[in-house]
N, C-alpha and C positions, 0 to 999 in steps of 0.2 A: 298687285293691287289693280283693280279695273280702272280704265281711263276715266270713267264718269266719277268715280270716287276721288281720284286725284284732282279733277277739275273742281269738284265740290270743296275739297280741302283748301285748294289754292284760292278759290273764290271767298271762302270764309276768312282766310288771312287777309285778303284784299279788303273785304268789308270792314274788318276791324282796324285796318291800318290808318294812321293819321296822314299817310301819304297816298291815300286812295286816288285822288284826282290826278296826281302826278303819275301814278302807276297806270291808270287807265289811258292817259295820254301816251305814255311810253308803249304800252301794249298795242294801242291803235297804230302808232308809228311802225312797230314791228310787223303788225298784221298787214299793213299796206306795203311794206318793203320786202321782208324776207320770210315771214311766216304765213303761208297761204291758208290759214285756218280762220274761219269767220269768228269775229270777236263776240258775236251775239250770244254764244254759249256761256260766256262769263258775264256779259253785260246784263242780261235779263235777270238772273238771280241777284246780281249786285244792285241793280235798280230797285228790285223789290225790297231788298234789305235796307237800302239807304234812300228811301223815298224823299227824305228831306233834301237830298242832293241830286234828285232825278234829272233835272234839266242841266245841271252843271256837268253831270256824267256824260250826257249826250253831247254837250258843247265840247268838253275836253276830248272825247273820242273823235269828234269831227276835226278838232285842231290837230290832234296827233296824226290823223290820216292825211290832212293837208300838208303837214310838215313832211311826212313820208312821201307824199306825191311830189313835192318840190325836190326832195332828195333823188327819187327815181327819175324825174325829169332831167335833173342836172347830170346824173350818171349817163343817161342817154345822149344828152346834148354835148357834154364835154369828153366823155370817155368811150363813146360807142365805137369810134374808129380804132381805138386801142384794144378794148376788151369786149366789144359787142359780140363777136363770133363765139367767144368763150361763154358769155352769158347765155346766148341762144342755145348752144350745145349743152350747157349744164342744166338749165332750168326749163327749156322749151325745145322745140325743134324748128328747123328752118321754115317748114311749110306753115306752122302756126304763126311765126313771126311775119312771114310774107303776107299772110291773110290779114293780120292786124295792121300792117303798113298800108295795105290796099284800103281797108276800112277807114284808117286815119286820113288818107288822102281824099276819099270821097265823102265821108260823113263826119269827120273830126269831132266836133262838139257833141253831137248826139251819140256817137260811138263811145266816147269817154263817159258820157252820162250813163249810158246803158250798162257799161262794164262796172261803173261805180255803184250801181244799184244791185246788180246781179251778184249772187254769192260765188263768184269765180275769181281766181287770182287777178288782181289789178296791176301787178308788176309789169306785165308785158305791154299794157297800154301806156304806162308811165315811160318806160324805156323807148317805145316807138314814138311817142309824142316828142320826147327830147331829141331822139336821133333824127327825126324828120324836121326838127325845129318848128314844130307846130306852135301856134300862138300861145305863149305862157299864160296870158290873161284869160283866154278862152278855156284853156286846159284847167286852170285853177277854178274858174267859174263853174264848169261842168263838174269838177270834183267836189266842190263845196255843196252844190245843189244835190248831187247824187248821194253823198255820204250823209248830208243833213237829213235827207229823206229816210235813209236807213236808221240812223241813230235817234233822231227826234221822233220818227215814227215808232220806234221801239219804246221810247220813253212815254209816248202818248198811250200806247197799249198798256204799259204798266200802270200809268196814272189812272186810266179808266177801268181797267180790268182787275187791278190789285193782285191778290194772290193767285188769281186764275190766269194771269198773263202768260206764264211759261207754257201752260197747256194750250192756250189759244195760239201762241206763236208757233208751237210745234205743229198744231193742227192746220193752221191757215198760212203758214210761211210760203209755201210754193204758190198758192193761189194769190197771195198778196204781191209776190215778186212778179208773177205773170201780169197782174192788173197794172202794176206800176210800169212795167215794160211796155204794155199796150198803150198806156197814156203817153209815155215818152215817144213811142213810134208814131202815135197820132199827132203829137206836137211837131215832131220832125217832118211828117208828111205835110201838115198845115203850113210849116215854114217854107216849104218848097213849092207850094201851090201858087 
């Protein structure tokens, strides 16, 4: 069975489930911790099907991601000395992790925010922030802002575009991410001027 058909079937089960909000929270937790596949593939059709819960879905996805971010931060903070090298070797490579560490040291908040918006795995930022004992408050603030931009932005597109939302998201996704990243870079630059 093609992947898109499986996603469609799973999404329909989720839409019909009375545990839909708990499921989206758990799925968001998994996406931010161990499953590096963007949740938007499931959220857009779910939001279209459950417009009555549109903003709750965005909120619960954000909450799930923040819980996952706390988990990843804690792993980096408490277990990096024990399991850090295994994590790097298993999921990343040393050069990627060293680059992330350097960005965390020099750009911290803005780096976490940009990784939280971009459709790239967030796990390495969580681990690096914890391992470097970066400010938990700033890490969580950047995570909440970035993931809220993603999920509330997705909800807004569905709210205003209705049934055309999925097509709009597919067509403008990359442009929207670039625009948001440019705004983040501009804000970062303004904060350093």
